[in-house]
C-alpha positions in Angstrom: -114.0 60.4 17.8 -112.5 63.8 17.0 -109.0 63.5 15.5 -108.2 67.1 16.5 -109.4 66.9 20.1 -109.1 63.3 21.2 -111.4 62.2 24.0 -110.5 60.2 27.1 -111.3 57.0 25.3 -108.5 57.6 22.8 -106.0 57.7 25.6 -107.2 54.5 27.2 -109.2 56.4 29.8 -112.7 55.1 28.8 -115.1 54.3 31.6 -115.7 50.8 30.2 -113.3 48.3 28.5 -113.9 47.5 24.9 -114.9 43.9 24.4 -112.5 41.5 22.9 -112.8 40.5 19.2 -112.4 36.9 20.1 -114.9 35.8 22.8 -112.5 32.9 23.7 -109.5 35.2 24.1 -108.3 36.1 27.6 -109.0 39.5 29.0 -106.5 42.2 27.9 -106.1 43.4 31.5 -102.5 43.0 32.8 -102.3 39.6 34.5 -100.1 38.6 37.3 -96.8 37.4 35.9 -96.2 33.7 36.4 -93.7 32.9 39.1 -90.2 31.9 38.0 -89.7 28.2 37.6 -87.1 27.0 40.1 -85.7 23.5 40.1 -83.6 21.7 42.7 -81.0 19.2 41.6 -78.4 17.1 43.4 -74.9 17.0 41.8 -72.7 14.6 43.7 -72.6 16.0 47.3 -73.8 19.4 46.2 -77.4 20.7 46.0 -78.1 23.1 43.1 -81.1 25.3 43.0 -81.7 26.7 39.5 -82.8 30.2 39.9 -83.6 32.0 36.6 -83.9 35.4 38.3 -80.9 36.1 40.5 -78.7 33.2 39.5 -78.4 29.6 40.6 -77.4 28.8 44.2 -75.3 26.0 45.3 -74.6 24.5 48.7 -73.6 21.2 50.3 -76.4 18.8 50.0 -78.0 17.9 53.4 -77.9 14.2 54.2 -81.7 14.0 54.2 -81.8 15.3 50.6 -79.3 13.0 49.1 -81.0 10.3 46.9 -80.4 6.7 47.6 -78.4 4.4 45.3 -79.9 4.6 41.8 -81.9 1.5 40.7 -82.0 0.1 37.2 -85.1 0.3 35.1 -87.1 -2.7 34.2 -87.5 -3.9 30.6 -90.8 -2.1 30.2 -89.4 1.1 31.5 -86.4 0.8 29.1 -88.8 0.3 26.2 -90.7 3.5 27.1 -87.4 5.4 27.3 -86.3 4.1 24.0 -89.5 5.0 22.3 -89.4 8.5 23.7 -85.8 8.9 22.4 -86.8 8.0 18.8 -87.6 10.8 16.3 -91.4 11.5 16.0 -93.4 9.9 13.3 -94.1 12.3 10.5 -97.7 13.5 10.1 -99.4 12.2 7.0 -98.7 9.1 4.9 -95.0 8.7 4.8 -93.7 5.5 3.2 -91.7 3.2 5.5 -88.0 3.0 5.1 -87.0 0.4 2.5 -85.0 -2.6 3.5 -81.6 -3.1 1.9 -81.1 -6.8 0.9 -77.4 -6.2 0.1 -76.7 -5.2 3.7 -77.7 -8.6 5.1 -74.1 -9.8 5.1 -72.9 -6.7 7.2 -75.9 -7.1 9.4 -75.1 -10.7 10.4 -71.4 -9.9 10.9 -72.2 -7.1 13.2 -74.6 -9.2 15.3 -72.0 -12.0 15.6 -69.3 -9.6 16.9 -71.6 -8.0 19.4 -72.7 -11.4 20.6 -69.1 -12.2 21.5 -68.9 -9.0 23.5 -66.7 -7.1 20.9 -67.1 -3.4 20.2 -67.5 -2.5 16.5 -66.9 0.7 14.6 -69.0 1.0 11.5 -67.5 3.5 9.1 -69.3 4.8 6.0 -70.0 8.0 4.1 -73.0 10.2 4.7 -76.0 8.8 3.0 -74.7 5.2 2.9 -77.5 3.8 5.1 -75.7 3.6 8.4 -78.7 4.5 10.5 -81.0 2.0 8.8 -78.4 -0.7 9.4 -78.0 0.2 13.0 -81.8 -0.1 13.5 -81.7 -3.6 12.0 -78.8 -4.8 14.1 -80.4 -3.4 17.3 -83.4 -5.5 16.7 -81.3 -8.6 16.3 -79.4 -8.0 19.6 -82.3 -7.1 21.8 -81.9 -10.2 24.0 -78.1 -10.5 24.2 -77.4 -8.4 27.3 -79.1 -8.2 30.7 -79.8 -4.5 30.3 -81.0 -4.8 26.7 -80.1 -2.4 23.9 -79.5 1.3 24.6 -79.8 3.7 21.7 -77.7 6.9 22.0 -76.9 9.8 19.7 -73.3 11.0 19.4 -74.1 14.1 17.4 -72.3 17.0 19.1 -71.8 14.9 22.3 -68.6 14.4 24.2 -67.4 11.3 26.1 -68.7 12.5 29.4 -72.1 13.4 27.9 -72.5 9.9 26.6 -71.6 8.4 30.0 -74.4 10.5 31.6 -76.8 9.6 28.8 -76.1 5.9 29.3 -76.5 6.2 33.1 -80.0 7.9 32.8 -81.1 5.5 30.1 -80.5 2.5 32.4 -81.1 4.0 35.8 -84.1 5.7 37.2 -82.6 8.8 38.9 -84.5 12.0 38.1 -82.9 15.2 39.2 -79.6 13.6 40.1 -76.2 14.0 38.4 -73.5 11.8 39.9 -70.0 13.1 40.3 -67.3 11.6 38.0 -66.1 8.9 40.5 -69.7 7.7 41.3 -70.6 7.9 37.6 -67.8 5.5 36.6 -68.8 3.1 39.4 -72.4 3.1 38.3 -71.8 2.7 34.5 -69.2 0.1 35.2 -72.0 -2.2 36.4 -74.1 -1.8 33.2 -74.2 -4.7 30.9 -75.9 -3.7 27.6 -75.4 -3.4 23.9 -75.0 0.3 23.3 -75.7 1.6 19.8 -74.2 5.1 19.2 -75.1 6.8 15.9 -73.1 9.7 14.5 -70.1 9.5 16.8 -67.8 12.5 16.5 -64.7 11.6 18.5 -62.0 8.9 18.7 -58.6 8.4 20.2 -58.2 9.1 23.9 -61.8 10.1 24.3 -63.0 6.8 22.9 -60.6 5.0 25.2 -62.1 6.8 28.2 -65.6 5.8 27.2 -64.6 2.1 26.7 -62.6 1.9 29.9 -65.5 3.2 32.0 -67.9 0.6 30.6 -66.1 -2.7 30.6 -69.4 -4.8 30.6 -70.9 -3.1 27.5 -70.5 -3.9 23.8 -70.6 -0.8 21.6 -71.7 -0.4 18.0 -70.4 3.0 16.8 -71.5 4.7 13.5 -69.0 7.2 12.2 -68.0 9.0 9.0 -64.5 8.7 7.5 -63.4 12.1 8.8 -63.8 11.0 12.5 -60.5 10.3 14.2 -59.6 6.6 14.4 -59.3 4.7 17.7 -55.9 4.4 19.4 -53.7 1.4 18.6 -54.4 -0.1 22.1 -58.2 -0.1 21.7 -59.7 -3.4 20.9 -62.4 -2.2 18.4 -63.3 -4.0 15.2 -63.5 -2.0 12.1 -66.3 -2.5 9.5 -66.4 -0.4 6.4 -69.7 0.3 4.6 -69.5 1.1 0.9 -72.1 1.8 -1.8 -74.6 -0.6 -3.3 -74.4 -2.4 -6.6 -76.6 -1.5 -9.5 -79.2 -4.1 -8.9 -79.7 -3.0 -5.3 -80.0 0.6 -6.4 -82.7 -0.3 -8.9 -84.6 -2.2 -6.2 -84.6 0.8 -3.9 -85.7 3.0 -6.8 -88.7 0.8 -7.6 -89.9 0.6 -4.0 -89.6 4.3 -3.6 -91.5 5.1 -6.8 -94.1 2.5 -6.0 -94.1 0.9 -9.4 -91.9 -0.9 -11.9 -89.4 1.1 -13.9 -89.5 1.6 -17.6 -86.6 0.9 -19.9 -85.8 4.6 -20.1 -85.9 5.0 -16.3 -83.7 1.9 -15.9 -81.0 3.5 -18.2 -81.4 6.8 -16.3 -81.0 4.9 -13.0 -77.8 3.3 -14.3 -76.3 6.7 -15.0 -77.3 7.8 -11.6 -75.7 4.8 -9.9 -72.5 5.5 -11.7 -72.5 9.1 -10.7 -73.6 8.6 -7.0 -71.2 5.6 -6.4 -74.2 3.6 -5.2 -75.2 5.7 -2.2 -78.8 4.6 -1.1 -79.8 8.2 -0.3 -79.5 9.2 -4.0 -81.8 6.5 -5.0 -84.4 7.5 -2.4 -84.3 11.0 -3.7 -84.5 9.8 -7.3 -87.5 7.7 -6.5 -89.2 10.9 -5.0 -88.5 12.6 -8.4 -90.2 9.8 -10.2 -93.3 10.1 -7.9 -93.6 13.8 -8.5 -93.2 13.2 -12.3 -96.1 10.7 -12.2 -98.2 13.2 -10.3 -97.6 15.9 -12.9 -98.4 13.5 -15.7 -101.7 12.5 -14.2 -104.8 14.4 -15.2 -105.8 17.0 -12.7 -109.4 16.0 -12.9 -112.6 17.9 -12.2 -111.8 18.6 -8.5 -108.6 20.6 -9.2 -110.4 22.8 -11.7 -112.4 24.3 -8.9 -109.3 24.9 -6.8 -110.2 22.9 -3.8 -106.6 22.0 -2.9 -105.1 25.2 -4.3 -104.0 26.4 -0.8 -102.5 23.0 -0.1 -100.4 22.3 -3.2 -99.3 25.1 -5.5 -96.6 23.8 -7.8 -94.0 26.3 -9.0 -93.8 24.9 -12.5 -96.5 25.7 -15.0 -99.5 23.4 -15.2 -99.1 20.4 -17.4 -101.6 20.0 -20.1 -103.4 16.6 -20.3 -101.5 14.2 -22.5 -98.3 16.3 -22.4 -95.2 14.2 -21.7 -93.1 15.2 -18.7 -89.4 14.5 -19.3 -87.1 12.7 -16.9 -84.9 14.9 -14.8 -81.5 15.5 -16.2 -78.4 13.8 -14.7 -77.4 17.1 -13.1 -80.8 17.5 -11.5 -80.7 13.9 -10.3 -77.2 14.5 -8.8 -78.4 17.6 -6.9 -82.2 17.0 -6.6 -83.0 19.2 -3.6 -84.0 22.4 -5.5 -86.2 20.5 -7.9 -87.8 18.4 -5.2 -88.5 21.5 -3.1 -90.0 23.4 -5.9 -92.8 20.7 -6.2 -93.6 20.8 -2.5 -96.3 22.8 -0.7 -95.6 26.3 0.5 -95.5 25.2 4.1 -92.9 22.5 3.3 -90.8 25.1 1.4 -91.0 27.5 4.4 -89.9 24.8 6.7 -86.9 24.3 4.5 -86.0 28.0 4.7 -86.1 27.7 8.5 -83.9 24.6 8.4 -81.4 26.4 6.2 -81.4 29.5 8.6 -80.8 27.2 11.6 -77.8 25.5 10.1 -79.6 22.3 9.0 -81.7 21.8 12.1 -85.4 21.3 11.4 -87.7 22.5 14.2 -90.0 20.0 15.7 -93.2 19.5 13.7 -95.2 20.9 16.6 -93.4 24.3 16.2 -93.9 24.5 12.4 -97.5 25.9 12.5 -96.3 28.8 14.8 -93.2 29.5 12.7 -94.7 29.2 9.3 -98.1 30.7 10.1 -100.1 27.7 8.8 -102.1 25.5 10.9 -101.4 22.5 8.6 -97.7 23.1 8.5 -97.0 20.1 10.7 -97.7 17.8 7.7 -94.6 19.3 6.0 -92.3 16.9 7.9 -94.0 14.0 6.2 -93.4 15.6 2.7 -89.7 16.3 3.5 -89.1 12.8 4.9 -90.7 11.0 1.9 -88.5 13.0 -0.5 -85.3 12.2 1.3 -84.6 15.8 2.1 -84.3 15.2 5.9 -82.9 12.3 7.9 -83.3 11.3 11.6 -80.6 12.3 14.1 -81.4 11.2 17.6 -84.8 12.3 18.5 -85.2 15.0 15.8 -84.6 15.6 12.1 -81.9 17.4 10.1 -81.4 18.2 6.5 -79.9 15.2 4.7 -76.3 15.2 3.6 -75.7 17.8 0.8 -79.2 19.2 0.9 -78.3 22.4 2.7 -75.6 23.3 0.2 -78.0 22.7 -2.7 -80.8 24.8 -1.2 -78.4 27.7 -0.4 -77.3 27.7 -4.0 -81.0 27.9 -5.0 -81.7 31.0 -2.9 -83.2 29.5 0.2 -80.8 31.4 2.4 -81.6 34.9 1.2 -83.6 35.8 4.3 -81.8 33.5 6.7 -81.3 36.3 9.3 -85.0 37.1 9.5 -86.0 33.5 9.8 -83.4 32.9 12.5 -84.7 35.9 14.5 -88.3 34.7 14.1 -87.2 31.3 15.5 -85.3 32.9 18.3 -88.3 34.9 19.4 -90.6 31.9 19.2 -88.2 29.7 21.2 -87.7 32.4 23.8 -91.4 32.5 24.5 -91.8 28.8 24.3 -88.9 27.8 26.6 -90.0 30.2 29.3 -93.6 29.1 29.3 -94.6 27.4 32.6 -96.3 24.5 30.9 -93.1 23.5 29.0 -91.0 20.9 30.9 -87.2 21.0 30.9 -87.2 17.6 29.1 -89.0 19.0 26.1 -86.6 22.0 25.9 -83.7 19.6 26.1 -85.2 17.5 23.2 -85.2 20.7 21.1 -81.8 21.8 22.3 -80.0 21.7 18.9 -82.6 23.9 17.2 -82.7 26.3 20.1 -78.9 26.6 20.2 -78.8 27.0 16.4 -81.2 29.9 16.6 -79.2 31.4 19.4 -75.9 31.2 17.5 -77.5 32.8 14.5 -78.8 35.9 16.3 -75.8 36.5 18.5 -73.7 38.4 15.9 -76.5 40.9 15.4 -77.1 41.5 19.1 -75.4 44.9 19.0 -77.5 46.2 16.1 -80.7 44.8 17.7 -79.9 46.7 20.9 -79.4 49.9 18.9 -82.8 49.4 17.3 -84.5 48.6 20.7 -85.3 45.2 19.4 -86.6 43.0 22.2 -86.6 39.2 22.4 -83.2 38.6 20.8 -80.3 36.5 21.8 -80.2 37.6 25.4 -83.8 36.8 26.1 -83.5 33.4 24.5 -80.4 32.5 26.5 -82.0 33.7 29.7 -85.1 31.4 29.2 -83.4 28.4 27.7 -80.3 28.1 29.9 -82.2 27.3 33.1 -84.3 24.7 31.3 -81.1 23.0 30.0 -79.7 23.0 33.6 -82.9 21.6 35.1 -83.1 18.9 32.3 -79.4 17.8 33.1 -78.3 18.7 29.5 -75.3 20.5 30.8 -73.3 20.7 27.5 -76.3 22.6 26.0 -76.4 24.7 29.2 -72.8 25.7 28.8 -73.2 26.6 25.1 -76.3 28.7 25.9 -74.5 30.6 28.7 -71.5 31.4 26.6 -73.7 32.6 23.7 -75.7 34.7 26.1 -72.6 36.3 27.7 -71.4 37.3 24.3 -74.7 38.7 23.3 -75.0 40.7 26.5 -71.5 42.1 26.0 -72.3 43.2 22.4 -75.6 44.7 23.5 -74.2 46.4 26.6 -76.5 44.7 29.1 -74.3 44.6 32.1 -76.8 43.0 34.4 -77.4 40.1 32.0 -73.7 39.7 31.5 -73.2 39.3 35.3 -76.0 36.7 35.4 -74.3 34.6 32.6 -70.9 34.8 34.3 -72.4 33.7 37.6 -74.1 30.7 35.9 -70.8 29.7 34.2 -69.1 29.8 37.6 -71.7 27.6 39.1 -71.4 25.1 36.2 -67.6 25.0 36.6 -67.9 24.5 40.3 -70.2 21.6 39.8 -67.8 20.1 37.3 -64.8 20.5 39.6 -63.0 23.2 37.5 -62.2 25.5 40.5 -59.9 27.9 38.6 -62.5 28.7 35.9 -65.2 28.9 38.6 -63.3 31.5 40.6 -62.6 33.6 37.5 -66.3 33.6 36.4 -67.7 34.2 39.9 -65.3 37.1 40.6 -66.2 38.7 37.2 -69.9 38.4 38.1 -69.4 39.8 41.6 -67.5 42.8 40.1 -70.3 43.5 37.7 -73.0 43.1 40.3 -71.1 45.3 42.7 -71.0 48.1 40.1 -74.8 47.7 39.6 -75.5 47.5 43.4 -77.3 44.2 42.9 -77.5 43.0 46.5 -79.3 39.8 46.0 -77.1 38.7 43.2 -74.0 39.7 45.1 -75.1 37.5 48.0 -75.5 34.5 45.8 -72.0 35.2 44.3 -70.4 35.5 47.7 -72.0 32.2 48.9 -70.7 30.4 45.8 -67.2 31.9 46.3 -67.2 30.7 50.0 -68.2 27.2 48.9 -65.5 27.3 46.2 -62.8 28.3 48.8 -64.0 25.5 51.1 -63.8 22.8 48.4 -60.5 24.1 47.1 -59.0 23.8 50.6 -58.5 27.5 51.1 -59.6 29.9 54.0 -62.4 32.2 53.0 -61.1 35.6 51.8 -57.5 34.6 51.8 -55.7 33.9 48.5 -54.0 30.6 48.0 -50.3 30.6 48.9 -47.8 30.6 46.0 -45.0 28.2 46.5 -42.8 30.0 43.9 -42.8 33.2 46.0 -41.2 32.6 49.5 -41.8 35.0 52.3 -38.7 37.1 52.9 -37.2 36.9 56.4 -36.5 40.3 58.0 -32.8 40.8 58.3 -31.2 41.0 61.7 -30.2 44.4 62.8 -26.7 45.2 64.2 -27.0 47.4 67.2 -23.5 48.4 68.4 -24.9 51.0 70.8 -26.7 48.5 72.9 -25.3 48.7 76.5 -23.6 45.7 78.0 -25.3 44.2 81.1 -23.8 45.2 84.4 -22.3 42.2 86.3 -23.9 41.4 89.6 -22.6 39.6 92.6 -23.8 38.9 96.2 -22.8 41.3 98.9 -19.6 40.4 100.8 -18.2 38.3 98.0 -14.7 38.9 96.8 -14.9 40.9 93.6 -12.6 40.0 90.8 -11.9 41.5 87.5 -13.7 39.7 84.6 -13.1 40.2 80.9 -16.2 40.9 78.9 -16.5 39.3 75.5 -16.4 41.6 72.5 -19.9 42.2 70.9 -20.2 40.0 67.8 -22.5 41.6 65.2 -25.3 39.4 64.1 -25.1 38.4 60.4 -27.4 40.2 58.0 -29.4 38.0 55.7 -28.7 38.8 52.0 -31.5 40.6 50.2 -33.9 38.3 48.4 -35.0 39.5 44.9 -38.7 40.4 45.1 -40.9 38.9 42.4 -43.0 41.2 40.1 -46.0 40.7 42.3 -45.2 40.3 46.0 -47.6 37.8 47.5 -49.6 38.5 50.6 -47.8 37.3 53.8 -49.3 34.3 55.4 -50.7 34.7 58.9 -47.7 32.9 60.3 -45.6 36.0 59.6 -47.6 38.0 62.2 -45.0 37.2 64.8 -42.5 39.4 63.0 -44.5 42.5 64.1 -44.3 41.4 67.8 -40.6 40.8 67.6 -40.0 44.2 66.0 -42.1 45.8 68.7 -40.2 44.0 71.5 -36.9 45.0 69.9 -37.9 48.6 69.8 -38.9 48.5 73.5 -35.6 47.0 74.4 -33.7 49.7 72.4 -35.7 52.4 74.1 -35.1 51.0 77.5 -31.3 50.7 76.8 -31.2 54.2 75.5 -33.0 55.5 78.6 -30.6 53.6 80.9 -27.6 55.0 79.0 -28.9 58.5 79.2 -29.4 58.1 83.0 -25.9 56.9 83.3 -24.5 59.8 81.4 -26.5 62.3 83.4 -25.4 60.6 86.7 -21.7 60.8 85.6 -22.0 64.5 84.7 -23.6 65.3 88.0 -21.0 63.3 90.0 -18.2 65.0 88.1 -19.7 68.4 88.9 -20.1 67.6 92.6 -16.6 66.2 93.0 -14.8 68.9 91.0 -16.5 71.9 92.7 -14.7 71.5 96.0 -11.2 70.8 94.7 -11.1 73.3 91.8 -8.4 75.3 93.6 -6.5 72.2 94.8 -6.4 70.3 91.5 -2.8 69.9 90.6 -3.8 69.2 87.0 -3.7 72.9 86.2 -0.5 73.6 88.2 2.4 72.2 86.3 5.8 73.2 87.6 8.3 74.4 85.2 11.0 72.2 86.7 10.6 68.5 85.9 10.0 66.2 88.9 12.8 64.1 90.2 12.9 60.5 89.1 12.8 57.6 91.5 15.9 56.0 92.7 17.5 53.3 90.7 16.4 49.9 91.7 12.9 50.7 92.6 10.1 49.4 90.4 6.5 49.7 90.4 4.7 46.6 91.2 1.6 45.5 89.4 -1.8 46.8 89.9 -4.3 44.6 91.5 -8.0 45.0 91.8 -9.3 47.6 94.1 -10.9 46.9 97.4 -14.5 46.7 97.1 -15.1 48.5 100.4 -13.5 51.9 99.8 -13.9 53.8 96.6 -12.9 57.3 97.8 -9.2 56.7 98.8 -6.7 56.3 96.0 -3.1 55.0 96.6 -0.2 57.3 95.8 -1.8 60.5 97.2 -0.2 62.4 100.2 -2.2 62.3 103.4 -0.9 65.7 104.9 0.4 69.0 103.4 3.7 68.7 105.2 5.6 71.4 107.3 5.0 74.1 104.7 1.2 73.6 104.9 1.0 73.3 101.1 0.0 70.2 99.2 2.1 69.0 96.3 5.5 70.0 97.8 8.5 67.8 98.5 8.0 67.8 102.2 4.6 66.1 102.0 4.6 62.7 103.8 4.2 59.6 101.6 1.0 57.6 101.8 1.1 54.0 102.9 1.8 51.5 100.2 -1.3 49.5 99.1 -1.3 45.8 99.0 -1.9 43.7 95.9 -4.9 41.6 95.3 -4.8 38.5 93.1 -6.6 38.6 89.7 -9.3 36.3 88.7 -6.9 33.8 87.3 -5.0 33.6 90.6 -1.8 35.3 89.3 -0.8 38.9 89.8 -0.9 41.2 86.9 2.6 41.7 85.5 4.1 45.1 85.3 3.9 46.9 82.1 0.7 45.1 81.0 -2.8 46.5 80.8 -5.8 44.8 82.2 -8.6 45.6 79.9 -11.4 44.1 82.0 -13.7 45.9 84.4 -14.0 45.1 88.0 -16.4 42.4 88.9 -18.2 44.6 91.5 -20.5 47.3 90.4 -19.2 50.8 90.8 -21.4 53.7 92.0 -22.4 56.0 89.3 -21.3 53.7 86.4 -23.0 51.3 84.1 -20.1 49.2 83.1 -16.3 49.0 83.0 -14.3 50.0 80.0 -10.7 49.0 79.8 -8.1 51.2 78.2 -4.5 50.5 78.6 -1.3 52.1 77.6 2.3 52.0 78.7 4.5 55.0 78.3 8.2 55.5 78.8 9.5 58.7 80.0 12.8 60.5 79.5 13.0 61.7 83.0 11.9 60.3 86.3 8.5 61.2 87.6 5.3 59.7 88.7 1.9 60.3 87.5 -1.1 59.6 89.7 -4.3 60.6 88.1 -6.2 58.0 89.8 -4.5 55.4 87.7 -1.3 53.6 88.5 1.3 55.0 90.8 4.6 54.1 89.5 8.3 54.6 90.2 11.0 55.0 87.7 14.5 56.1 87.3 15.3 59.3 85.5 16.8 59.2 82.1 15.0 56.0 81.1 14.2 55.1 77.5 10.6 55.4 76.4 8.7 52.3 75.6 5.9 51.9 73.2 2.4 52.1 74.4 -0.4 49.6 73.8 -4.1 50.2 73.6 -6.7 47.6 74.6 -10.3 47.4 75.3 -12.9 50.0 74.5 -15.7 51.8 76.2 -19.1 50.1 76.3 -20.9 53.3 75.3 -19.3 53.4 71.9 -16.5 55.9 72.5 -13.0 54.9 71.4 -10.3 55.2 74.0 -6.7 54.4 73.5 -3.3 54.8 75.1 -0.6 57.1 74.0 3.0 56.1 73.3 6.2 57.9 74.0 5.1 60.8 76.0 7.3 63.2 77.9 7.1 63.3 81.6 6.5 66.4 83.6 3.3 65.3 85.3 2.8 65.9 88.9 1.5 63.5 91.4 -2.0 64.2 92.7 -1.9 65.8 96.0 -5.6 66.2 96.7 -7.8 63.7 98.4 -10.3 63.7 95.6 -11.5 60.4 94.2 -10.3 61.2 90.7 -6.7 62.0 89.9 -5.8 65.0 87.9 -4.9 64.6 84.3 -1.3 64.4 83.5 0.3 66.2 80.7 2.4 63.2 80.0 -0.5 61.0 79.0 -3.8 61.3 77.0 -7.0 59.6 77.7 -9.6 58.5 75.2 -12.9 60.1 74.9 -15.4 58.1 77.0 -18.9 59.3 77.2 -19.6 60.7 80.6 -16.4 59.5 82.3 -12.7 59.5 82.5 -10.3 56.7 82.1 -7.3 56.4 84.4 -4.1 55.9 82.5 -0.7 55.6 84.0 2.8 55.5 82.8 6.3 55.1 84.1 8.9 57.7 83.8 11.8 55.4 84.4 13.8 53.9 81.5 12.9 50.2 81.8 9.9 50.5 84.1 6.5 50.4 82.4 3.3 51.7 83.8 0.3 49.5 84.3 -3.2 50.7 83.5 -6.3 49.2 85.0 -9.7 49.5 83.7 -12.0 52.3 84.8 -15.7 52.1 84.9 -17.6 54.1 82.4 -19.2 57.1 84.0 -17.3 56.4 87.3 -15.1 58.8 89.2 -13.1 56.1 91.1 -10.2 54.0 90.0 -10.7 50.3 89.7 -7.4 49.4 91.4 -5.4 50.3 94.5 -2.0 51.7 93.6 1.1 51.3 95.6 2.3 54.3 97.6 5.3 56.0 96.2 8.6 55.7 98.0 10.2 58.4 100.0 12.4 59.2 97.0 9.5 59.8 94.7 9.1 63.4 95.5 8.0 66.2 93.3 10.5 69.0 92.8 
């Protein structure tokens, strides 16, 4: 091999593969990766498929997949489950746990209470022997209940977790997690003595546990810092204190395996006074005496050759034969952990360092050889248990009370971060191995979660150093195993730790996975609000990454969530606090009034139209900060608005047509009589007034048959051949028609109602009325009312009524001077008089009339908007009503 010019074999391009150093090792060629382990569970009426790659999927469980009613285990099966739940026996020769004679009274009392069906709460400090007493009482009560004795661990367990543990301990239901209602129904039928060690809750949570299991008698073991039960809870309290001096000396002798000397008895008395009689202190003191005896013994010829040098290497200097080993001091006996650890094997001390790094959790003895790097490290558990440095908790071991603090002070936590990272890498490989079942991972849950919690804070620095196999990898491999093993409290803790680690390390894809799993867990637990938040966060992250498969899983979960929450898919839930605002009604004054209809040949009468009443406008409603999306019921508002717009457009078109028709009609009628219109020919001399005694009668409705002839207009030009002179013959007087009410209209009043018959060229009648009094006699005949009056009359005030339907305001005039001339042409519209003024009507003229006599008032009838004909037939003037 040339270091300057490397050959193909130096780059891995050799023609043949180098043989493995270990003939039993597998080939180094890249192997096919193992398929992802997927588990299918049933949670209530849901089916959960644990997918460690893209995220778990959830769907309604098909009826064929739902398990039947769970059956209870037999006595043999319960014994097997109880044996599997106990902590493993330590490897090597570990002495059995000593019996405590002084606890016999408490033991009998607890058994009597449980036999009567009472629940008991045993309270004692850590190291007082609560676990040993519970084991003894459980043996005494084995045959009391039909479902036997159930041993549970309350360490870091909630009330719901204990209910599920109790269900699976009694019932045979693999892969099934009942919903809360079904769970309460199933555990309510269990009749057993339930022994719960290291309970950590009280109060309302304890009441919930007891209410759900009315047929069970509980024996709880708690420390004094645990909350007390509520006042309504029927639970007996039993306090466990320290041992007396004689009982402490008995424990010390059994632990040391020999009788005590007088010096050791005095030393034990001082220890009893200092430890307040806690049994754990005497067990540790007995381990100190055993180690002292071992040091005092002669090493012998075997140790001179170093046969067991790799097994036991004491830290202290070797003791010469015959040299006296002093007793530990009182301070060393009060905190014996550093001294006991210094006399253990290196493997046991390394196991202690891992336990300190993991927060007191000692890994299972099967993991110690891989963690420590010693094939015989599994025997370290026996050494630690015999010295009283670890105590059983559920199915595993933890450092005993006070041991972790003592070891940290002795320097065992100096490299805690490195040991935690080593444990995290090991557990990440082990939990993801196909041969490891979810039940085994759940049994090691506390140690796995402790390693995960220890490496999460340094996830950001590990990502910067390209460190693989940290917190994110451990969470990805352990979380699916916890889910498949039905240890859902551990599943939630692993997911939250993994999400935090992914956020710190900047791994967006992993963060989306953990949020998705948290949403699935919340959906299975019935927490719909939290599930929606987690699933939407995951969908957003996966959408940014273009992860199609993960996005599909998230959308399916959101659809199921909306269905179970009673919402339509893709539509937000309505907010009762934000009402939908009604659209205010619009006031449309320009909307044309409908034209009255009537059958042909029917007598037409004048009808009064009601005034348009504006629709009330709804007061504005204050909008909230965030306006909710309108519900689908509000879609009708769009149709109503569209219909209203169409109606407005149609009305505007009809009005425009009417205006144009009026303009065209006016042009046609005024073109032929432009030279004959007397409106522009006002004589300088005022017209002569009518004779005294003559009055103008009222104005009746016009004849519906003729719209071109207007009363009060001369029929011939007279002898001089000119219209508008005094010799013109008078037209015949028109007859009156009754009004709608059956009474004639009174003189001097205005009828502000249109004719009941439609008029050609008009769209509706508008009524304007006004009475004028003149100072000299004269008659005005502008297609309005022909009137007679006496000269020299006093003017009367005018009145204005009605209004045009097209929005123009018309009004009468008051107190006008006479001087108008009577119309002399045969046109359908009368000429305007200079003694009266008409209001501005769009596209039409309004006939007004007045009287020129003193006490005679003119009558004005309504004219149709856009019409060129008068709506009433006027009486013909008398022979005396001549124009000068």
